[in-house]
C-alpha positions, -999 to 999 in steps of 0.1 A, spaced: -327 356 58 -336 372 91 -358 399 104 -389 399 127 -376 382 158 -355 403 183 -341 373 199 -326 363 166 -304 394 167 -295 396 204 -262 378 199 -253 402 171 -254 432 194 -229 415 217 -207 405 188 -207 439 172 -198 456 205 -173 430 217 -136 436 219 -116 430 188 -87 415 206 -86 378 198 -59 352 194 -48 343 160 -61 310 145 -38 280 151 -46 262 118 -63 266 84 -82 243 61 -70 240 26 -88 241 -8 -83 204 -15 -100 193 -47 -119 226 -52 -122 248 -82 -119 280 -61 -90 288 -37 -107 297 -5 -73 302 12 -60 329 -10 -89 345 -30 -115 364 -12 -152 354 -15 -171 384 -29 -206 373 -34 -243 382 -33 -275 365 -23 -302 358 -47 -329 364 -21 -366 363 -27 -363 339 -57 -370 303 -45 -380 313 -9 -405 342 -7 -400 371 16 -427 397 16 -403 427 20 -383 417 -11 -413 412 -34 -442 430 -18 -462 428 -50 -466 391 -46 -482 396 -13 -502 428 -21 -536 410 -20 -531 405 17 -515 438 26 -544 446 51 -548 412 66 -529 386 85 -541 357 64 -509 354 43 -475 362 58 -451 337 42 -448 311 15 -466 285 35 -497 306 39 -494 320 4 -496 285 -11 -522 273 13 -545 302 6 -542 301 -32 -542 263 -36 -515 244 -54 -526 251 -90 -529 289 -86 -497 291 -64 -478 271 -90 -490 293 -118 -480 325 -100 -448 312 -86 -436 297 -119 -440 332 -135 -419 346 -106 -392 319 -107 -387 324 -144 -384 362 -143 -369 373 -109 -334 362 -118 -321 354 -153 -288 349 -172 -286 387 -175 -284 390 -137 -256 365 -134 -237 384 -161 -242 417 -143 -230 401 -110 -198 389 -127 -193 423 -144 -194 439 -110 -164 419 -100 -182 394 -77 -172 357 -78 -200 339 -60 -238 337 -56 -256 323 -26 -289 307 -37 -315 301 -9 -339 272 -14 -365 255 8 -367 218 17 -400 216 -1 -383 221 -34 -359 191 -29 -377 169 -4 -414 177 -2 -435 163 26 -470 150 23 -496 174 36 -476 205 30 -492 233 8 -459 242 -9 -455 237 -46 -426 223 -66 -409 232 -99 -380 252 -86 -353 226 -95 -353 229 -133 -348 266 -129 -321 260 -103 -305 237 -128 -306 266 -153 -290 289 -127 -260 265 -124 -255 268 -161 -259 306 -160 -233 308 -132 -209 286 -153 -214 307 -183 -207 339 -162 -177 324 -144 -194 324 -110 -193 299 -81 -225 289 -63 -234 283 -27 -267 264 -25 -282 274 9 -310 253 25 -329 282 37 -360 265 53 -363 232 72 -393 211 81 -410 226 112 -391 258 107 -356 262 123 -363 298 134 -399 308 130 -391 336 106 -410 341 74 -379 334 54 -378 298 67 -411 294 47 -433 293 77 -436 321 102 -444 313 138 -433 285 161 -399 268 159 -406 231 155 -374 219 139 -357 192 160 -392 177 168 -403 144 154 -386 134 121 -377 170 111 -339 166 115 -338 134 94 -360 150 68 -336 179 66 -306 156 61 -326 140 32 -330 174 17 -292 180 19 -285 146 4 -309 153 -25 -291 186 -32 -257 170 -31 -267 141 -54 -284 164 -79 -253 186 -83 -225 160 -78 -213 165 -114 -214 203 -111 -185 207 -86 -169 232 -110 -197 256 -101 -214 243 -70 -185 247 -46 -204 251 -14 -235 235 2 -249 252 32 -266 228 56 -291 252 71 -297 289 72 -300 305 106 -311 278 131 -322 297 162 -296 285 186 -309 303 217 -342 282 215 -329 250 200 -306 224 214 -271 235 204 -256 200 207 -285 188 184 -275 214 159 -239 203 159 -250 167 156 -271 177 126 -241 194 110 -221 162 114 -249 143 97 -253 168 70 -216 168 63 -217 130 59 -247 133 35 -227 157 14 -196 136 15 -215 105 3 -220 124 -30 -193 150 -32 -158 143 -19 -145 179 -19 -175 203 -19 -173 229 9 -198 222 37 -210 254 53 -228 257 85 -243 288 103 -233 300 137 -268 296 150 -266 331 165 -240 320 189 -205 336 192 -186 326 162 -153 324 180 -160 311 215 -186 286 205 -174 275 171 -137 275 172 -127 239 176 -158 225 159 -158 209 125 -186 191 108 -161 167 93 -124 163 83 -121 188 55 -134 218 37 -155 233 64 -169 268 63 -186 288 90 -213 314 81 -222 344 103 -248 370 95 -242 406 106 -269 432 107 -270 463 129 -308 472 127 -329 446 145 -329 460 180 -338 494 195 -302 500 205 -289 491 170 -312 515 151 -303 542 176 -266 540 167 -250 569 148 -234 564 114 -200 566 131 -211 539 156 -221 516 127 -188 520 110 -169 513 143 -190 482 150 -183 468 115 -146 475 119 -145 457 152 -156 425 135 -126 422 113 -100 410 138 -126 387 154 -134 371 120 -96 367 114 -94 348 147 -117 319 136 -100 286 129 -118 277 97 -130 295 65 -156 320 77 -178 341 55 -203 368 64 -231 352 45 -256 381 49 -251 418 55 -265 451 42 -259 487 35 -289 496 57 -285 515 89 -323 515 96 -351 489 95 -373 513 74 -378 491 43 -414 482 37 -424 450 56 -388 443 66 -400 432 100 -429 412 86 -458 417 63 -479 447 75 -454 456 102 -437 489 107 -402 499 117 -383 505 149 -366 535 134 -397 557 130 -416 541 159 -442 524 138 -433 489 150 -453 480 181 -434 488 212 -407 510 196 -398 546 200 -390 571 173 -354 576 163 -358 593 130 -378 595 98 -381 567 73 -388 592 44 -371 579 13 -361 546 29 -394 528 30 -396 523 -8 -378 536 -38 -342 539 -49 -311 551 -31 -308 576 -59 -335 596 -41 -318 596 -7 -301 627 7 -265 633 1 -258 626 38 -277 593 36 -257 584 5 -224 592 22 -234 572 53 -242 542 32 -210 543 12 -189 548 45 -207 518 60 -204 495 30 -166 502 26 -161 495 63 -178 462 61 -159 452 30 -126 460 48 -137 441 79 -151 410 63 -122 406 39 -99 402 69 -109 366 66 -126 345 39 -151 370 25 -188 379 22 -222 376 5 -243 408 4 -280 405 10 -295 409 -16 -290 412 -54 -322 431 -60 -356 440 -44 -387 454 -58 -387 485 -36 -363 484 -6 -335 510 -7 -302 502 9 -307 464 4 -306 464 -34 -271 457 -45 -280 463 -81 -294 498 -72 -264 505 -49 -240 498 -78 -260 519 -103 -258 548 -80 -221 546 -69 -228 536 -33 -210 502 -37 -174 504 -48 -164 498 -84 -140 482 -86 -147 464 -53 -113 475 -40 -121 513 -47 -123 533 -15 -136 568 -12 -130 566 25 -98 546 30 -84 535 63 -117 535 83 -107 502 99 -70 510 104 
């Protein structure tokens, strides 16, 4: 996922406020050899965040020992501080409990048809000298079986690359962006190859492999990113003739930069992430502004020339959730993040359940969710971020469903026609 770097979100502001007038796509890719019809059936999915790649805001209890320090801020420093034996013990307990077959069943019962599972390179292609621990893959194997049993399709998403592709904590290592240096790109291709090889006989379930989550295009070499996408596509095709190869827009305009590009001859998918809370201007938007910005994305998505999913989005209109901007950091919305000014109160939005929000907040969330569903289904579909959290309201799909703030069935609308 996303969060603590403003540069990461700059292009989103432009995209959200851009004109919705775009030319229609000139061609489509077809679902050749796939067990899901991406041309005619909408992707309705959810991310299983915080499972195999730690994020402090999703599971703050895991990081509670370091709440008042800067020693541990991500999975890299967590593992380095604890040492491999203790880290493996604690993380094994987490991996085996955070998501289970019951979750897959509940996801399917809610009408969703896909899950996106983030995983780090260290799980599939560990490097000597790294503090990370392994043991994720047998549980990921189980997850593929759980998805099959529940009737769900799976996108496996390489969420962290050697050197960090964006410097965010959700890449595994917070700080500098060192991907594209040394052997890091080749090592990332190896990770993709290992994923494709492992699940080559599971194409009935693993229908999509995402080459890399959120490479930070504005500070990386964009041609180098595209070259990596070509290499990653080839690595997948060496093992899987038809599996969809998904690539992120690298925070560049998903029409002007990515129309005309393919990683390979068939079954390409573009992923864009749409949040409206990671800049001062965005958190200052009114609920009506948020809905309008979401609706403006629909025609633009429809103008892309390949399958395009919004692979991450949320019901949140503030950045109030505890540690959303990084462990120990505050929020722009209430002025507790360094350099920010107060927009409003984070009461009830820092921790807890959406059940405890005001009626106005609940209505605003439901309006916003419905608008995004209507916009994103103007093309291939979406994956909500995330299935559940320990304490972050507005981000917890399980909690939103339980409290009537996410449509059931998914086509139900309390506020129809918002994007008309």
